[in-house]
KEZADO-836327 format. One record per residue (C-alpha): x, y, z; residue number from 1; residue in three letters. Coordinates in steps of 0.25 Angstrom, whole numbers, padded with zeros to 4 digits. Layout:
BEGIN
<X = X Y = Y Z = Z marlo = NUM dogu = Ala>
...
***
This chain:
BEGIN
<X = 0000 Y = 0000 Z = 0000 marlo = 1 dogu = Met>
<X = 0006 Y = 0013 Z = -0004 marlo = 2 dogu = Thr>
<X = 0006 Y = 0024 Z = 0008 marlo = 3 dogu = Ser>
<X = 0002 Y = 0038 Z = 0005 marlo = 4 dogu = Thr>
<X = 0016 Y = 0043 Z = 0005 marlo = 5 dogu = Ile>
<X = 0018 Y = 0031 Z = -0006 marlo = 6 dogu = Glu>
<X = 0007 Y = 0036 Z = -0014 marlo = 7 dogu = Ala>
<X = 0013 Y = 0051 Z = -0015 marlo = 8 dogu = Arg>
<X = 0026 Y = 0048 Z = -0018 marlo = 9 dogu = Val>
<X = 0020 Y = 0039 Z = -0030 marlo = 10 dogu = Leu>
<X = 0011 Y = 0051 Z = -0033 marlo = 11 dogu = Ala>
<X = 0023 Y = 0060 Z = -0034 marlo = 12 dogu = Val>
<X = 0032 Y = 0050 Z = -0041 marlo = 13 dogu = Leu>
<X = 0021 Y = 0047 Z = -0052 marlo = 14 dogu = Arg>
<X = 0022 Y = 0060 Z = -0061 marlo = 15 dogu = Pro>
<X = 0036 Y = 0057 Z = -0065 marlo = 16 dogu = Gly>
<X = 0044 Y = 0051 Z = -0053 marlo = 17 dogu = Gly>
<X = 0059 Y = 0050 Z = -0052 marlo = 18 dogu = Leu>
<X = 0059 Y = 0060 Z = -0039 marlo = 19 dogu = Leu>
<X = 0068 Y = 0059 Z = -0028 marlo = 20 dogu = Thr>
<X = 0062 Y = 0054 Z = -0013 marlo = 21 dogu = Ala>
<X = 0066 Y = 0069 Z = -0008 marlo = 22 dogu = Asp>
<X = 0057 Y = 0075 Z = -0021 marlo = 23 dogu = Thr>
<X = 0047 Y = 0066 Z = -0018 marlo = 24 dogu = Ile>
<X = 0046 Y = 0072 Z = -0003 marlo = 25 dogu = Ala>
<X = 0048 Y = 0085 Z = -0007 marlo = 26 dogu = His>
<X = 0035 Y = 0083 Z = -0017 marlo = 27 dogu = Asn>
<X = 0027 Y = 0077 Z = -0006 marlo = 28 dogu = Leu>
<X = 0032 Y = 0085 Z = 0005 marlo = 29 dogu = Asn>
<X = 0034 Y = 0073 Z = 0014 marlo = 30 dogu = Val>
<X = 0046 Y = 0067 Z = 0022 marlo = 31 dogu = Pro>
<X = 0057 Y = 0061 Z = 0013 marlo = 32 dogu = Leu>
<X = 0058 Y = 0049 Z = 0023 marlo = 33 dogu = Trp>
<X = 0042 Y = 0047 Z = 0020 marlo = 34 dogu = Arg>
<X = 0045 Y = 0047 Z = 0006 marlo = 35 dogu = Val>
<X = 0058 Y = 0037 Z = 0006 marlo = 36 dogu = Val>
<X = 0048 Y = 0028 Z = 0013 marlo = 37 dogu = Arg>
<X = 0037 Y = 0029 Z = 0002 marlo = 38 dogu = Ala>
<X = 0047 Y = 0028 Z = -0009 marlo = 39 dogu = Leu>
<X = 0053 Y = 0016 Z = -0004 marlo = 40 dogu = Asp>
<X = 0040 Y = 0009 Z = -0002 marlo = 41 dogu = Ser>
<X = 0036 Y = 0012 Z = -0016 marlo = 42 dogu = Leu>
<X = 0050 Y = 0007 Z = -0020 marlo = 43 dogu = Cys>
<X = 0048 Y = -0008 Z = -0012 marlo = 44 dogu = Arg>
<X = 0033 Y = -0007 Z = -0019 marlo = 45 dogu = Asn>
<X = 0038 Y = -0004 Z = -0033 marlo = 46 dogu = Gly>
<X = 0032 Y = 0008 Z = -0034 marlo = 47 dogu = Asp>
<X = 0042 Y = 0017 Z = -0036 marlo = 48 dogu = Ala>
<X = 0058 Y = 0016 Z = -0038 marlo = 49 dogu = Phe>
<X = 0070 Y = 0025 Z = -0037 marlo = 50 dogu = Lys>
<X = 0081 Y = 0026 Z = -0047 marlo = 51 dogu = Asn>
<X = 0095 Y = 0029 Z = -0047 marlo = 52 dogu = Arg>
<X = 0094 Y = 0045 Z = -0044 marlo = 53 dogu = Arg>
<X = 0084 Y = 0040 Z = -0032 marlo = 54 dogu = Ala>
<X = 0072 Y = 0046 Z = -0040 marlo = 55 dogu = Glu>
<X = 0060 Y = 0039 Z = -0038 marlo = 56 dogu = Trp>
<X = 0051 Y = 0035 Z = -0047 marlo = 57 dogu = Gln>
<X = 0038 Y = 0025 Z = -0050 marlo = 58 dogu = Ile>
<X = 0039 Y = 0013 Z = -0060 marlo = 59 dogu = Pro>
<X = 0033 Y = 0016 Z = -0073 marlo = 60 dogu = Ala>
<X = 0018 Y = 0012 Z = -0075 marlo = 61 dogu = Gly>
<X = 0014 Y = 0013 Z = -0059 marlo = 62 dogu = Gln>
<X = 0002 Y = 0016 Z = -0057 marlo = 63 dogu = Arg>
<X = -0005 Y = 0025 Z = -0047 marlo = 64 dogu = His>
<X = -0003 Y = 0026 Z = -0031 marlo = 65 dogu = Pro>
<X = -0018 Y = 0021 Z = -0031 marlo = 66 dogu = Asp>
<X = -0013 Y = 0005 Z = -0035 marlo = 67 dogu = Arg>
<X = -0002 Y = 0006 Z = -0026 marlo = 68 dogu = Gln>
<X = -0011 Y = 0010 Z = -0013 marlo = 69 dogu = Ala>
<X = -0021 Y = -0004 Z = -0018 marlo = 70 dogu = Ala>
<X = -0010 Y = -0012 Z = -0018 marlo = 71 dogu = Arg>
***
């Protein structure tokens, strides 16, 4: 099940991705540690991944966050 912060992180990544954890935290106005925990959880679930430059994105073809909550 996707938490609220995870859903918010996915919503920020959805338009184009390639954002660092710092940028996501700034955009959402939440502490960096909460974003890092959400990103780690999303990574474990296969909903997001990090490239070599520490930029996060969602896999191609990822569906809406609502689908994640229904799991």
